[in-house]
N, C-alpha and C positions, 0 to 999 in steps of 0.2 A: 716211666719205672718210679720217680721221685712224687710226681703227683697221686699214684695211686697208693703210695705209702704213706702220704700225708690222709689221702681218707681212711685208709684202716685205722690209722692211728686216732683219729679223730670218732671214727666208729667205737674204739674201746674207751676213748675219754667218756662218750656219753654213755657208754652201759656201766663204765665206773661209777657214774655221778649217779645212774638211778640204784643201784647196787647198794649207794653208800646210802641214798634217800631209802631203800627198804630196811637196810638196817637199822636205820637211827629210827622210824616208825617201831620196826620190830623190838627194839629197846626201848622205848616209849609207853609200846602195849603189854609192858611184862608185869608181873601182880607185883605190888608193894607192900612191906611189912607195917602193919601200924603197931603202935604201942600196945597194943591187945596182944598183937601175937597172931593176930587174925589177917588173913591176906584179902586184897580186894584188888579188882581190876580196874586198874587204870585206863582212861578213856584219853589217848595223844590227843593234845590241842591241835599239834600243826597238821593232823591229815585232815580233822575237821575245818582248817580253816583256810588250808592250800587247796587251790583246784589241783587237779589234773593236769599235766601238760603231754603235749606230746613228747618231748625229750623222754619223762617218767613213761610214757608207756610202751616206747620204743624201746627202754631198756628192759621192761618185764618181759617184753617180748621176744628180745634177743636172749633174754635168760632161760625162757623157757625151749627157745629153740634149741638152743645151747644144750639143755637138758634131754634133747631129742623127740619133742614134742611138736616138730615143725607141720606135722600133719595138722593136728589140734588147732594150733594157732591160724593155720590159713582157713579152716572151718570156722573159727571164732571170727575172725575177720569177716567171711562170708556171711555170718548169721549176722553182722552189724551191717551188710548191703556195700562191702568193699571188698577190692581184689587188692588191696594193699593198704597199709597202716596212714599213708598220707591222706586218701579217701574216705577216713571215718570222721565222721562227725564231732567234733572237739567236745559238743553236749554229751556224747556215748562215751568219752573217755572213764570216766568213775564206772560205769555198770561194765565196760570192757575190763578194766582193772581188774573188778570184782571177779569177773569171770575167768580170766587168766590166771588170775593167784591159786584157783582151786584145781587148774591143770596139773 
């Protein structure tokens, strides 16, 4: 029982880390006020420089599953030729993230 609880806790930790990353990315991409009073869209540099990781993709997929979209998540994984996330090619992570975000 103890090892199962540790696995669950580790899963929550991974999800929390992914959600923190998503929240930070969302905050970075908010509009910024210029001195003229106009707004301009700011591109987050962190998103452009950091490669997509398995942990980040896993957190996003967990979030979508918790939102009740497990069927769509499974279909998306199949679209990338995998039955489970660990079978997805790491080169496909950015495209997978893009498609998962619009679910």
